[in-house]
C-alpha angles and dihedrals in degrees: 000000000000113000101159094116092059113091102183109085095206092052091046093051091049092052093046093050091049092049090049091050091050096045119104113257117267121252117258117258111262118255114273097023110128123217134205117340093002090069115106114253124235111239116229119247118247116264114242146114111338120231119236 
């Protein structure tokens, strides 16, 4: 929900909570998909001469 046009923080919070409550539930994460710190890290490439 886009609430950028609302300046009052309390009103913005109220609208966001209402939108979250009315939103359809998110789908479960598929089996075998890691989350957070269990995700595999991407190794950095070696620094060297760049190809042109």
